[in-house]
N, C-alpha and C positions, 0 to 999 in steps of 0.2 A: 850322176847320171852314168848309164853305161851305153854306148852304143856298139853295137856287134854288125858285120857286115859278112856274109857267105856268097860266095858265085859258085853257080854251077855250072861247070863249063861244057857238058854235054847237052843242056837245056837251053843254055846262053841265057840263063836269068839271077839278075842278084837281089838278094835279102838284105834291105837294111832296116835295124831296129833299134830304136832310142827309147831306155826303158829308166824311168826314176821308180825311185821305192816309196815315195810319198803316200798317204793312205788315199788320195783324192788326183793323183796325177795319172796323165792320160800316157799308154806307150803307143809311140810312132813306127808302123809299120809301112814301108816302101817295096814295092815289088816291080823289079825294073826286066825285060826283055828288050828287042833289038826293037820290035815293034810298038810297044805301049808299056806302061807305066800305071799301077793303081797304089794309091796311098789309102791310109785311115788309121784313126785312134782307134786302142782300144780302152776301155775302163775297167779298172783293177776286176769287177765282177767279169766283163767279156773276158778278160785274158787268163783269169783262174780257169774259166769254163772250156777255154781251149786246149790250156795245159793239162788238165782232165780227158779231155778227148785225144790229144795226140797222144797220153799214157796210155790208155787203155787201147789205142790203136798201135803201138809199141809193143804191148803186153801180147795181143793176140798175133802178131806177127812173130813174138818170140813163140809161143805157145805150139803155131806152126809149124815153124823150124824143127823144135822140138819133137815132133811126131812123124819127121819122115827117117 
């Protein structure tokens, strides 16, 4: 099991992710701000989909920056 935590000071947001590499394991995500929290579990399929979308967004950002 791997737990990671990232704090974004400008937005005052903390994101905690607990990941287990089992084929049926859920990935726990907690997003906390001063005013609220949101928790959810991602199935392996959800996590793969989210990773794919984030990778596409990162590639688009990179291509955009190269065009300048």
